[in-house]
C-alpha positions in Angstrom: 44.0 31.2 -6.4 43.6 27.7 -8.3 43.1 26.0 -5.0 40.3 28.2 -4.2 38.5 27.5 -7.6 39.1 23.8 -7.2 37.5 24.0 -3.3 34.3 25.4 -5.0 34.0 22.9 -7.7 34.4 20.2 -5.0 32.0 21.7 -2.6 30.0 21.9 -5.5 30.4 18.6 -6.6 29.4 17.5 -3.3 26.4 19.0 -3.2 25.0 17.4 -6.2 25.8 14.0 -4.8 23.9 14.6 -1.6 20.6 12.7 -1.3 17.7 14.9 -1.6 14.7 12.7 0.0 16.4 9.6 1.7 14.0 9.9 4.6 11.1 9.7 1.7 12.6 6.8 0.3 12.8 5.0 3.7 9.2 5.5 4.5 8.0 3.4 1.5 7.0 0.2 2.2 9.1 -2.5 0.2 6.0 -4.1 -1.2 5.5 -0.9 -3.5 8.8 -1.8 -5.5 7.2 -5.3 -6.5 5.6 -5.0 -9.7 2.8 -7.3 -10.6 2.2 -8.6 -14.2 -1.8 -8.5 -14.6 -1.1 -11.2 -17.5 -0.3 -13.6 -14.8 -4.0 -13.4 -13.4 -6.1 -16.1 -15.0 -9.0 -16.7 -12.7 -10.9 -13.6 -12.3 -14.4 -12.8 -12.2 -17.1 -12.4 -14.7 -16.5 -8.9 -16.5 -19.4 -6.5 -17.4 -18.8 -2.9 -18.8 -16.8 -1.5 -16.2 -13.5 0.7 -15.4 -12.9 -1.4 -12.9 -12.1 -4.3 -15.7 -9.0 -2.7 -16.4 -5.7 -2.9 -14.0 -3.8 0.6 -13.4 -0.3 1.3 -12.8 0.6 1.2 -9.2 -2.7 0.3 -7.7 -1.9 -1.8 -4.3 -2.4 -5.4 -4.6 -3.2 -7.6 -1.8 -3.1 -11.6 -1.2 -5.4 -13.8 1.0 -4.5 -17.1 1.8 -7.4 -19.2 2.7 -8.5 -22.5 3.9 -12.0 -23.8 3.9 -14.3 -26.9 3.0 -16.3 -27.3 0.2 -18.8 -29.9 1.8 -19.6 -31.4 5.2 -17.5 -34.4 4.5 -14.6 -32.7 2.3 -11.1 -32.2 3.3 -9.5 -29.2 3.5 -9.1 -26.9 0.5 -6.4 -24.0 0.7 -6.0 -21.2 -2.0 -4.9 -17.6 -2.6 -7.4 -14.9 -3.6 -5.4 -11.9 -5.2 -7.1 -8.4 -5.3 -6.3 -5.1 -6.8 -7.3 -1.9 -4.9 -8.3 1.3 -6.6 -6.2 4.1 -4.4 -7.2 6.7 -6.5 -10.8 6.0 -6.4 -11.4 5.3 -2.7 -8.1 6.5 -0.9 -9.4 6.6 2.2 -11.0 3.2 2.5 -8.0 1.2 0.8 -5.7 3.0 3.2 -7.7 1.9 5.7 -7.3 -1.6 5.1 -3.8 -1.4 3.9 -3.0 -0.2 7.4 -4.9 -3.3 9.0 -3.3 -5.9 6.8 0.2 -4.4 7.7 -0.7 -4.8 11.2 -1.8 -8.2 10.8 -5.4 -7.6 12.2 -6.6 -10.3 9.6 -4.5 -13.4 10.1 -6.4 -16.2 11.6 -9.7 -14.6 11.5 -12.4 -16.6 9.9 -15.4 -15.8 7.3 -18.3 -15.5 9.8 -20.9 -14.8 7.4 -21.1 -16.6 3.5 -24.2 -16.5 1.5 -24.2 -18.1 -1.9 -24.9 -16.2 -4.8 -23.9 -13.0 -2.9 -21.1 -12.5 -0.7 -18.6 -13.8 1.6 -17.8 -11.8 4.5 -15.0 -11.5 7.2 -12.6 -8.9 8.8 -13.8 -8.9 12.3 -10.7 -9.6 14.5 -13.2 -11.0 17.2 -14.0 -13.8 14.7 -11.2 -16.2 15.9 -11.4 -19.6 17.0 -11.0 -20.3 20.7 -10.0 -24.0 20.9 -12.4 -25.5 18.6 -14.7 -24.1 16.0 -17.1 -22.7 16.4 -16.2 -21.5 19.8 -15.5 -18.0 19.4 -16.0 -14.4 20.9 -19.3 -13.4 21.9 -18.5 -10.1 20.0 -18.0 -12.4 16.8 -19.4 -10.7 13.9 -20.1 -7.1 15.3 -16.7 -6.3 16.4 -13.6 -4.0 15.0 -11.2 -1.8 15.9 -13.7 0.9 17.4 -12.0 3.5 14.6 -14.6 4.1 11.7 -14.3 5.7 8.4 -16.6 7.7 6.2 -18.7 6.3 3.6 -16.7 6.9 0.4 -18.2 6.3 -2.9 -16.9 7.1 -6.7 -18.5 6.9 -9.9 -16.1 4.2 -11.5 -16.8 1.6 -8.6 -19.8 -0.6 -8.0 -20.5 -3.8 -7.3 -19.6 -5.9 -10.2 -18.7 -9.6 -9.6 -15.7 -10.3 -7.5 -15.8 -6.7 -6.1 -14.5 -6.1 -2.2 -16.6 -3.3 0.0 -16.5 -2.4 3.5 -19.5 -3.7 5.7 -21.0 -1.5 8.0 -24.1 -1.0 10.5 -27.1 1.2 9.8 -25.0 4.5 10.0 -23.7 5.4 7.1 -20.1 6.5 8.3 -19.7 3.2 10.4 -17.6 1.0 8.4 -14.5 -0.1 10.4 -12.5 -3.5 9.7 -14.8 -5.5 8.0 -15.3 -6.4 4.6 -17.1 -8.4 1.9 -16.5 -10.0 -1.5 -19.6 -10.3 -4.0 -20.4 -13.6 -5.4 -21.5 -12.3 -8.8 -22.7 -8.8 -9.4 -24.9 -7.2 -6.7 -25.7 -4.0 -7.8 -28.6 -3.6 -5.4 -26.0 -2.6 -2.8 -24.9 0.5 -5.0 -25.8 3.6 -3.5 -28.1 5.1 -6.6 -30.1 1.7 -5.9 -30.5 2.3 -2.3 -31.9 4.7 0.0 -29.8 4.0 3.0 -26.2 5.4 0.9 -25.4 1.7 0.0 -22.1 0.5 0.4 -18.7 1.3 -0.6 -16.3 -0.5 -2.8 -12.7 -0.4 -3.1 -11.1 -3.3 -5.1 -11.7 -6.4 -7.3 -10.6 -9.9 -7.3 -8.0 -10.2 -9.9 -7.0 -13.8 -9.3 -8.5 -16.9 -7.4 -12.3 -16.2 -8.1 -12.8 -20.0 -7.8 -12.0 -20.2 -4.0 -14.7 -16.9 -3.9 -17.6 -19.3 -5.3 -16.5 -22.2 -3.4 -16.3 -20.6 0.2 -19.6 -19.1 -0.8 -21.3 -22.3 -1.3 -19.8 -24.1 1.7 -22.6 -25.3 4.1 -23.9 -22.5 6.5 -26.3 -22.4 9.5 -28.7 -20.7 7.9 -29.0 -18.9 4.2 -30.8 -15.4 4.3 -31.8 -14.0 1.3 -29.9 -11.4 -0.4 -32.3 -8.7 0.3 -30.5 -8.8 3.9 -27.7 -6.2 2.8 -24.2 -6.2 4.3 -25.2 -5.2 7.9 -23.8 -7.2 10.6 -25.3 -10.4 11.4 -25.3 -10.1 15.2 -24.9 -13.3 17.4 -28.0 -15.1 15.4 -25.4 -16.8 13.3 -26.9 -15.6 10.0 -24.8 -17.5 7.1 -22.3 -18.9 9.7 -20.4 -21.7 8.0 -20.7 -24.8 9.6 -16.8 -25.8 9.1 -14.3 -23.2 9.8 -13.5 -20.9 6.7 -10.3 -19.0 7.8 -7.8 -16.8 6.6 -4.3 -18.0 7.2 -2.6 -14.7 6.0 -3.7 -11.6 4.4 -0.7 -9.5 3.4 0.4 -6.5 0.6 2.0 -8.2 -2.4 3.1 -5.3 -4.6 1.4 -3.0 -6.9 -0.1 -3.4 -10.4 2.4 -3.0 -13.0 0.9 -3.3 -16.7 3.3 -0.9 -18.2 6.4 -3.1 -17.2 8.1 0.0 -15.5 8.5 -1.8 -12.3 9.5 -5.3 -13.6 11.5 -4.1 -16.3 13.1 -1.0 -14.7 13.0 2.8 -15.6 14.3 4.3 -19.0 17.9 5.5 -19.6 16.9 9.0 -19.2 15.7 8.5 -15.8 18.0 6.1 -14.2 20.4 7.2 -11.2 23.6 8.3 -12.0 26.9 6.0 -11.6 28.0 8.0 -8.6 25.0 9.4 -6.0 24.2 10.1 -2.7 22.0 6.9 -2.6 24.6 4.7 -4.0 27.4 6.1 -2.1 25.8 6.8 1.0 26.7 9.2 3.9 30.1 7.4 5.0 30.9 7.2 1.3 29.9 11.1 0.7 32.3 11.8 3.9 35.2 9.9 2.7 35.0 11.5 -0.9 35.0 14.9 0.1 38.0 14.2 2.5 39.7 13.0 -0.3 38.9 15.7 -2.8 39.4 18.6 -0.5 42.8 17.5 0.0 43.2 17.2 -3.5 42.2 20.8 -4.3 43.9 22.3 -1.2 44.6 26.0 -1.4 47.9 26.4 -3.0 50.0 29.8 -3.0 50.5 31.7 -6.2 52.4 30.1 -8.6 54.5 33.6 -9.4 56.3 33.4 -6.5 59.5 31.8 -5.5 60.9 30.7 -2.1 63.1 33.9 -1.5 60.4 36.4 -2.8 59.7 39.3 0.0 56.2 40.3 -0.3 54.9 43.8 1.0 51.4 44.9 1.4 49.7 48.4 1.6 47.5 48.8 4.9 44.8 51.0 5.1 44.1 52.5 8.8 40.6 53.8 9.1 39.3 55.9 12.3 36.8 58.4 13.0 38.6 61.6 11.9 41.0 60.7 8.8 42.1 57.9 6.6 45.7 57.5 6.5 47.7 55.7 3.7 50.9 54.1 4.6 53.7 55.4 2.2 
């Protein structure tokens, strides 16, 4: 009896240790565990009254490593632009760009449209230098992945200074992979100020706004007025930089962590037990189970001696009667 009780207790103990959502943990990208302190961001856009001013716990953060020329005779300048994505307010659009970033779609792509005091536009995988800039694909500025997403608006998002939004064609639901960053506020692109549905904002520059402004002012072939909108400029090279402005690397960095939850760890109440399925692993659980079951093996009744003779009553049941053994 004692062994049976111990066995039950051991089995219950093992069930407590078994991890309940191992696959879910494995599916989470590693960058989601990297908490970014908003206090480290010092080169942001000009703020106006907007919910976008605040950094929100858990929002995805990406970085662009860019190289550009500030003038025709200037040497190359390199810098990093940090952007926070508003995943709760633009889930479709942010998921789309995160997938493109993680696939490496934007690495090596150049900015094909730059308009001072308006926007800098990139994200076309066709816009890569072939040999020597500006030689590139004839489809540059009109390319993408071929998979479009619906136009996504949220009342909290607007074209403030440093906003990042999706470029598109004439159709509202034609956004693909191209995006732009605003140089100064451009509320003429907001849906309430347009008759064509406007453009979808999904994030904002948090650091490196100086690089955005320098890229916006780099010399270009032409400099169209800001009333042109953010439609693909086509083969006429509207706003094409004379010297290449390109993305060395575009990657997911981590998540905004203004609360310090990720950087400083979870509270003691929610911390993981010393012994758990996650800490032991499957192999450890099996080994521990064998040891505990051996310890708790079923023992004979303690009231019996080696010379004890045990007899049992048996009951034989048939269809006609019940016979008790006497």
